[in-house]
C-alpha positions as a LaTeX table, in Angstrom:
\begin{tabular}{lrrr}
\hline
Residue & $x$ (\AA) & $y$ (\AA) & $z$ (\AA) \\
\hline
Met1 & $-109.99$ & 21.48 & 47.11 \\
Asn2 & $-110.37$ & 24.22 & 44.42 \\
Asn3 & $-111.79$ & 26.47 & 46.66 \\
Leu4 & $-108.69$ & 26.65 & 48.87 \\
Pro5 & $-107.15$ & 30.05 & 48.89 \\
Thr6 & $-103.95$ & 30.18 & 47.02 \\
Val7 & $-101.05$ & 31.18 & 49.10 \\
Arg8 & $-97.12$ & 31.78 & 48.46 \\
Ala9 & $-94.81$ & 29.18 & 49.86 \\
Ser10 & $-93.54$ & 32.21 & 51.64 \\
Asp11 & $-96.77$ & 33.20 & 53.60 \\
Trp12 & $-96.69$ & 29.75 & 55.22 \\
Leu13 & $-95.28$ & 28.52 & 58.47 \\
Asn14 & $-94.66$ & 24.82 & 59.07 \\
Lys15 & $-98.07$ & 22.89 & 59.35 \\
Val16 & $-96.84$ & 20.30 & 61.75 \\
Pro17 & $-96.20$ & 20.52 & 65.43 \\
Glu18 & $-92.62$ & 19.97 & 66.77 \\
Val19 & $-92.07$ & 16.37 & 67.73 \\
Thr20 & $-91.79$ & 16.38 & 71.50 \\
Leu21 & $-93.03$ & 14.29 & 74.42 \\
Ser22 & $-96.42$ & 15.70 & 74.33 \\
Phe23 & $-96.44$ & 15.11 & 70.59 \\
Trp24 & $-95.93$ & 11.22 & 71.15 \\
Ile25 & $-98.38$ & 11.09 & 74.35 \\
Ile26 & $-101.27$ & 12.76 & 72.09 \\
Lys27 & $-100.40$ & 10.53 & 69.17 \\
Ile28 & $-100.72$ & 7.46 & 71.04 \\
Met29 & $-104.09$ & 8.75 & 72.77 \\
Ser30 & $-105.30$ & 9.59 & 69.58 \\
Thr31 & $-104.88$ & 6.12 & 68.25 \\
Thr32 & $-106.30$ & 4.47 & 71.29 \\
Val33 & $-109.41$ & 6.94 & 70.93 \\
Gly34 & $-109.58$ & 5.79 & 67.21 \\
Glu35 & $-109.89$ & 2.27 & 68.22 \\
Thr36 & $-112.18$ & 2.70 & 71.26 \\
Gly37 & $-114.07$ & 5.85 & 69.94 \\
Ala38 & $-115.16$ & 3.68 & 66.60 \\
Asp39 & $-116.16$ & 0.84 & 68.68 \\
Phe40 & $-117.99$ & 2.97 & 71.30 \\
Leu41 & $-119.88$ & 5.07 & 68.38 \\
Ala42 & $-121.07$ & 1.59 & 66.44 \\
Val43 & $-121.78$ & $-0.53$ & 69.23 \\
Asn44 & $-122.57$ & 1.15 & 72.49 \\
Ala45 & $-124.01$ & 4.44 & 71.07 \\
Gly46 & $-125.91$ & 2.17 & 68.64 \\
Phe47 & $-125.13$ & 3.98 & 65.44 \\
Gly48 & $-124.09$ & 0.95 & 63.50 \\
Gln49 & $-121.12$ & 0.72 & 61.56 \\
Gly50 & $-122.82$ & 2.32 & 58.36 \\
Leu51 & $-123.98$ & 5.62 & 60.02 \\
Thr52 & $-120.58$ & 5.70 & 62.15 \\
Arg53 & $-118.48$ & 5.52 & 59.06 \\
Thr54 & $-120.67$ & 8.36 & 57.23 \\
Val55 & $-120.49$ & 10.81 & 60.14 \\
Met56 & $-116.95$ & 10.36 & 61.00 \\
Gly57 & $-115.95$ & 10.73 & 57.27 \\
Ala58 & $-118.10$ & 13.94 & 56.92 \\
Leu59 & $-116.50$ & 15.35 & 60.02 \\
Leu60 & $-112.67$ & 14.21 & 58.95 \\
Ala61 & $-113.56$ & 16.03 & 55.56 \\
Val62 & $-114.62$ & 19.32 & 57.36 \\
Ala63 & $-111.73$ & 18.99 & 59.73 \\
Leu64 & $-109.17$ & 18.48 & 56.84 \\
Phe65 & $-110.79$ & 21.29 & 55.03 \\
Thr66 & $-110.10$ & 23.61 & 57.83 \\
Gln67 & $-106.55$ & 22.42 & 58.11 \\
Leu68 & $-105.70$ & 22.93 & 54.79 \\
Arg69 & $-106.94$ & 26.55 & 54.89 \\
Thr70 & $-104.78$ & 27.59 & 57.57 \\
Arg71 & $-101.25$ & 28.62 & 56.92 \\
Arg72 & $-99.44$ & 27.61 & 60.27 \\
Tyr73 & $-99.76$ & 24.98 & 62.64 \\
Thr74 & $-102.80$ & 25.40 & 64.74 \\
Pro75 & $-102.82$ & 22.98 & 67.81 \\
Trp76 & $-106.75$ & 22.33 & 68.02 \\
Ile77 & $-107.38$ & 21.91 & 64.28 \\
Tyr78 & $-104.28$ & 19.90 & 63.85 \\
Trp79 & $-104.83$ & 17.34 & 66.69 \\
Leu80 & $-108.86$ & 17.42 & 65.93 \\
Thr81 & $-107.72$ & 16.24 & 62.22 \\
Val82 & $-105.77$ & 13.29 & 63.67 \\
Val83 & $-108.15$ & 11.88 & 65.91 \\
Leu84 & $-110.81$ & 11.97 & 63.28 \\
Val85 & $-108.20$ & 10.51 & 60.88 \\
Ser86 & $-107.33$ & 7.64 & 63.70 \\
Val87 & $-111.19$ & 6.92 & 63.83 \\
Val88 & $-111.68$ & 6.89 & 60.16 \\
Gly89 & $-108.45$ & 4.79 & 59.58 \\
Thr90 & $-109.73$ & 2.16 & 62.09 \\
Gln91 & $-113.20$ & 2.15 & 60.32 \\
Ile92 & $-111.56$ & 1.52 & 56.86 \\
Thr93 & $-109.46$ & $-1.68$ & 58.13 \\
Asp94 & $-112.73$ & $-2.89$ & 60.02 \\
Leu95 & $-114.88$ & $-2.55$ & 56.68 \\
Leu96 & $-112.13$ & $-4.48$ & 54.87 \\
Thr97 & $-111.89$ & $-7.42$ & 57.57 \\
Asp98 & $-115.36$ & $-7.51$ & 59.04 \\
Gly99 & $-117.36$ & $-5.92$ & 56.11 \\
Leu100 & $-115.87$ & $-7.55$ & 52.98 \\
Gly101 & $-114.32$ & $-10.44$ & 54.61 \\
Val102 & $-110.57$ & $-9.56$ & 53.28 \\
Ser103 & $-107.72$ & $-11.22$ & 55.29 \\
Leu104 & $-105.54$ & $-9.23$ & 57.63 \\
Tyr105 & $-102.49$ & $-10.49$ & 55.72 \\
Val106 & $-103.87$ & $-9.06$ & 52.63 \\
Ser107 & $-105.15$ & $-5.79$ & 54.01 \\
Thr108 & $-101.95$ & $-5.36$ & 56.07 \\
Ser109 & $-99.92$ & $-6.02$ & 52.76 \\
Val110 & $-101.79$ & $-3.71$ & 50.62 \\
Phe111 & $-101.68$ & $-0.92$ & 53.20 \\
Ala112 & $-97.95$ & $-1.17$ & 53.47 \\
Val113 & $-97.43$ & $-1.18$ & 49.71 \\
Ala114 & $-99.99$ & 1.97 & 49.38 \\
Leu115 & $-98.04$ & 3.74 & 52.01 \\
Ala116 & $-94.64$ & 2.73 & 50.32 \\
Ala117 & $-96.09$ & 4.40 & 47.07 \\
Ile118 & $-97.07$ & 7.57 & 48.87 \\
Phe119 & $-93.76$ & 7.92 & 50.42 \\
Phe120 & $-92.08$ & 7.12 & 46.85 \\
Val121 & $-94.27$ & 9.70 & 45.09 \\
Trp122 & $-93.83$ & 12.23 & 47.90 \\
Tyr123 & $-89.87$ & 11.89 & 47.65 \\
Arg124 & $-89.79$ & 12.30 & 44.14 \\
Val125 & $-91.73$ & 15.17 & 43.88 \\
Glu126 & $-90.51$ & 17.09 & 46.79 \\
Arg127 & $-87.22$ & 15.40 & 47.41 \\
Thr128 & $-87.70$ & 15.31 & 51.27 \\
Leu129 & $-90.14$ & 13.34 & 53.56 \\
Ser130 & $-89.37$ & 15.77 & 56.60 \\
Ile131 & $-92.30$ & 16.92 & 58.70 \\
His132 & $-90.17$ & 20.07 & 59.45 \\
Asp133 & $-90.67$ & 21.07 & 56.17 \\
Ile134 & $-94.53$ & 21.04 & 55.61 \\
Val135 & $-94.69$ & 24.45 & 54.13 \\
Thr136 & $-96.42$ & 24.09 & 50.80 \\
Arg137 & $-99.89$ & 22.77 & 49.90 \\
Asn138 & $-98.62$ & 19.49 & 47.78 \\
Arg139 & $-96.41$ & 18.63 & 51.01 \\
Glu140 & $-99.36$ & 19.04 & 53.27 \\
Leu141 & $-101.42$ & 16.75 & 50.84 \\
Phe142 & $-98.74$ & 14.12 & 50.72 \\
Tyr143 & $-98.38$ & 14.23 & 54.52 \\
Trp144 & $-102.26$ & 13.60 & 55.30 \\
Ser145 & $-102.31$ & 10.87 & 52.70 \\
Ala146 & $-99.46$ & 9.19 & 54.44 \\
Ile147 & $-101.09$ & 9.94 & 57.73 \\
Leu148 & $-104.45$ & 8.35 & 57.01 \\
Cys149 & $-102.35$ & 5.43 & 55.41 \\
Thr150 & $-100.54$ & 4.76 & 58.58 \\
Phe151 & $-103.53$ & 4.59 & 60.92 \\
Ala152 & $-105.16$ & 2.04 & 58.61 \\
Leu153 & $-101.67$ & 0.05 & 58.13 \\
Gly154 & $-101.24$ & 0.06 & 61.66 \\
Thr155 & $-104.96$ & $-1.12$ & 62.67 \\
Ala156 & $-104.40$ & $-3.88$ & 60.21 \\
Ala157 & $-101.04$ & $-4.68$ & 61.38 \\
Gly158 & $-102.18$ & $-4.62$ & 65.28 \\
Asp159 & $-105.25$ & $-6.91$ & 64.73 \\
Leu160 & $-103.14$ & $-9.09$ & 62.83 \\
Ala161 & $-100.49$ & $-9.59$ & 65.52 \\
Thr162 & $-103.21$ & $-9.74$ & 68.29 \\
Glu163 & $-105.72$ & $-11.95$ & 66.61 \\
Ala164 & $-104.51$ & $-13.70$ & 63.68 \\
Leu165 & $-101.07$ & $-14.39$ & 65.12 \\
Gly166 & $-102.64$ & $-14.89$ & 68.56 \\
Leu167 & $-100.23$ & $-12.43$ & 70.89 \\
Gly168 & $-103.56$ & $-11.14$ & 72.38 \\
Phe169 & $-103.74$ & $-7.56$ & 73.75 \\
Thr170 & $-101.28$ & $-7.74$ & 76.55 \\
Trp171 & $-98.49$ & $-9.15$ & 74.45 \\
Gly172 & $-99.38$ & $-6.84$ & 71.45 \\
Ala173 & $-99.08$ & $-3.99$ & 73.69 \\
Val174 & $-95.72$ & $-5.09$ & 74.87 \\
Ala175 & $-94.27$ & $-6.07$ & 71.47 \\
Phe176 & $-95.19$ & $-2.99$ & 69.85 \\
Gly177 & $-94.01$ & $-1.15$ & 72.83 \\
Thr178 & $-90.68$ & $-2.72$ & 72.36 \\
Leu179 & $-90.51$ & $-2.08$ & 68.95 \\
Ile180 & $-90.99$ & 1.40 & 69.48 \\
Gly181 & $-88.43$ & 1.75 & 72.30 \\
Leu182 & $-85.67$ & 0.11 & 70.02 \\
Thr183 & $-86.75$ & 2.71 & 67.34 \\
Tyr184 & $-85.95$ & 5.60 & 69.59 \\
Ala185 & $-82.85$ & 3.91 & 70.72 \\
Ala186 & $-81.59$ & 3.90 & 67.03 \\
Trp187 & $-82.53$ & 7.48 & 66.59 \\
Arg188 & $-80.42$ & 8.40 & 69.92 \\
Met189 & $-77.63$ & 6.35 & 68.57 \\
Gly190 & $-77.66$ & 8.53 & 65.33 \\
Gly191 & $-80.19$ & 6.84 & 63.02 \\
Asn192 & $-81.95$ & 8.69 & 60.01 \\
Ala193 & $-84.16$ & 11.06 & 61.99 \\
Val194 & $-86.87$ & 10.93 & 59.04 \\
Leu195 & $-86.82$ & 7.28 & 58.94 \\
Thr196 & $-87.07$ & 6.49 & 62.78 \\
Phe197 & $-89.79$ & 9.05 & 63.04 \\
Trp198 & $-92.13$ & 7.31 & 60.28 \\
Ile199 & $-91.35$ & 4.15 & 61.74 \\
Gly200 & $-92.28$ & 5.34 & 65.27 \\
Tyr201 & $-95.19$ & 6.93 & 63.87 \\
Ile202 & $-96.59$ & 3.53 & 62.20 \\
Leu203 & $-95.83$ & 1.64 & 65.28 \\
Thr204 & $-97.77$ & 3.74 & 67.73 \\
Arg205 & $-101.04$ & 3.08 & 65.76 \\
Pro206 & $-100.78$ & $-0.75$ & 66.50 \\
Phe207 & $-99.54$ & $-0.15$ & 70.04 \\
Gly208 & $-102.32$ & 2.41 & 70.81 \\
Ala209 & $-104.97$ & $-0.08$ & 69.09 \\
Ala210 & $-103.64$ & $-2.94$ & 71.40 \\
Leu211 & $-103.73$ & $-0.68$ & 74.38 \\
Gly212 & $-107.14$ & 0.07 & 73.89 \\
Asp213 & $-108.37$ & $-3.13$ & 73.54 \\
Leu214 & $-106.27$ & $-4.32$ & 76.50 \\
Leu215 & $-108.25$ & $-1.48$ & 78.40 \\
Thr216 & $-112.00$ & $-1.85$ & 76.91 \\
Gln217 & $-112.50$ & $-5.67$ & 76.39 \\
Ala218 & $-113.82$ & $-7.77$ & 79.14 \\
Lys219 & $-111.67$ & $-9.68$ & 81.70 \\
Thr220 & $-113.06$ & $-13.03$ & 79.85 \\
Tyr221 & $-111.42$ & $-11.84$ & 76.68 \\
Gly222 & $-108.07$ & $-10.90$ & 78.00 \\
Gly223 & $-108.81$ & $-7.03$ & 78.67 \\
Leu224 & $-109.11$ & $-4.85$ & 81.90 \\
Gly225 & $-113.01$ & $-4.45$ & 81.57 \\
Met226 & $-112.66$ & $-0.60$ & 81.49 \\
Gly227 & $-115.16$ & $-0.35$ & 78.60 \\
Ala228 & $-114.96$ & 1.82 & 75.49 \\
Met229 & $-117.09$ & 4.65 & 76.78 \\
Trp230 & $-114.88$ & 5.15 & 79.92 \\
Thr231 & $-111.59$ & 4.68 & 78.20 \\
Ser232 & $-112.46$ & 7.06 & 75.44 \\
Ala233 & $-113.57$ & 9.89 & 77.70 \\
Leu234 & $-110.46$ & 9.44 & 79.64 \\
Phe235 & $-108.12$ & 9.57 & 76.82 \\
Leu236 & $-109.84$ & 12.43 & 75.32 \\
Ser237 & $-109.82$ & 14.47 & 78.23 \\
Val238 & $-105.89$ & 13.94 & 78.23 \\
Ile239 & $-105.80$ & 15.01 & 74.64 \\
Val240 & $-107.87$ & 18.19 & 75.24 \\
Met241 & $-105.74$ & 19.12 & 78.32 \\
Leu242 & $-102.58$ & 19.05 & 76.44 \\
Val243 & $-103.98$ & 20.45 & 73.15 \\
Val244 & $-105.29$ & 23.51 & 75.28 \\
Val245 & $-101.67$ & 23.94 & 76.72 \\
Ala246 & $-100.27$ & 23.86 & 73.41 \\
Gln247 & $-102.89$ & 26.43 & 72.18 \\
Ile248 & $-102.57$ & 28.77 & 74.86 \\
Gly249 & $-98.64$ & 28.58 & 74.74 \\
Met250 & $-99.07$ & 29.50 & 71.10 \\
Ser251 & $-101.29$ & 32.23 & 71.39 \\
Ala252 & $-99.10$ & 33.76 & 74.14 \\
Gly253 & $-95.91$ & 33.64 & 71.82 \\
Arg254 & $-97.69$ & 35.09 & 68.93 \\
Ala255 & $-98.81$ & 37.93 & 71.28 \\
Thr256 & $-95.35$ & 38.41 & 72.46 \\
Gln257 & $-94.08$ & 38.23 & 68.93 \\
Ala258 & $-96.71$ & 40.94 & 67.77 \\
Ala259 & $-95.67$ & 43.28 & 70.86 \\
Glu260 & $-92.05$ & 43.01 & 69.97 \\
\hline
\end{tabular}
C-alpha cells in the first residue's frame, strides 16, 4: 500500500456507486457468482480448492490495488473488485468449514464479531459509516475490509441456515429474501439509512448463495439442476451488461461536464 499515490481529500470523488435498483441487482448477482463461480473453478474446471484460492486471491489483490489507485468511482473496476471479493469471501468460509472442520455456528459468530469490530473502529476513527462519504484512503480501506467480511459472514450464515438448520435452498432463499424485504420496508418507514443499508448488504449474500445453490444443484438435492457453469455465465452476462451501461453513462456525463 506504500506505493499508492498520495492524494488530497479534496481531489477525491466518492468511490462507491449510488444505491439504486441496478446496484442491488448487480450486488445480488455477484454474490451468486461468488458461490457458483468458486464451485465451477474448483470442481468443474478441475482447478482444485488450493489453486482456485491462490488464483482468485491474486486477482483480488490486483483489482483492489487498481481500485485504490483511482480517485473516483469507476464502474468496471469497482464491480470487478466486488465479484472477486465475493469469490474469495466464499472460499474463506469454505476453507474453514470443509478444510479445517470449523463449525458453521463458530464461523458465523466469528465473522459477525469481526464485522462489528470493523464497524466500531471505522466509526470511532471516521465518525460515519455512510457509503456516500468514501472520499479518503482510510474510509476506503475500512469499506473494503467490511465488504470482505460481509461476504464471508453471509456465506457462513447462508450455509448455516440452508444446511445446518435444514432450511434447504428454496426456503433459505425465501427466508433471506423476506428479511431483505422487511429491511427495505423499515427504511421506507424512516429507518436509519446507514443501518438498513448495511443490514440489507449483509443479507443479500446468503440470499444470493441460497439462490445460487437452488439454481445449480441437482434436482435430487433440491436444486433446479442448471449447473454452476451455465448459472455463472448467465449472471456474469447480466452483470457485464449493467456495468457497461453504467460505464457508458458515466463517460458520457464526464464528457458533458468537460464540454461545459
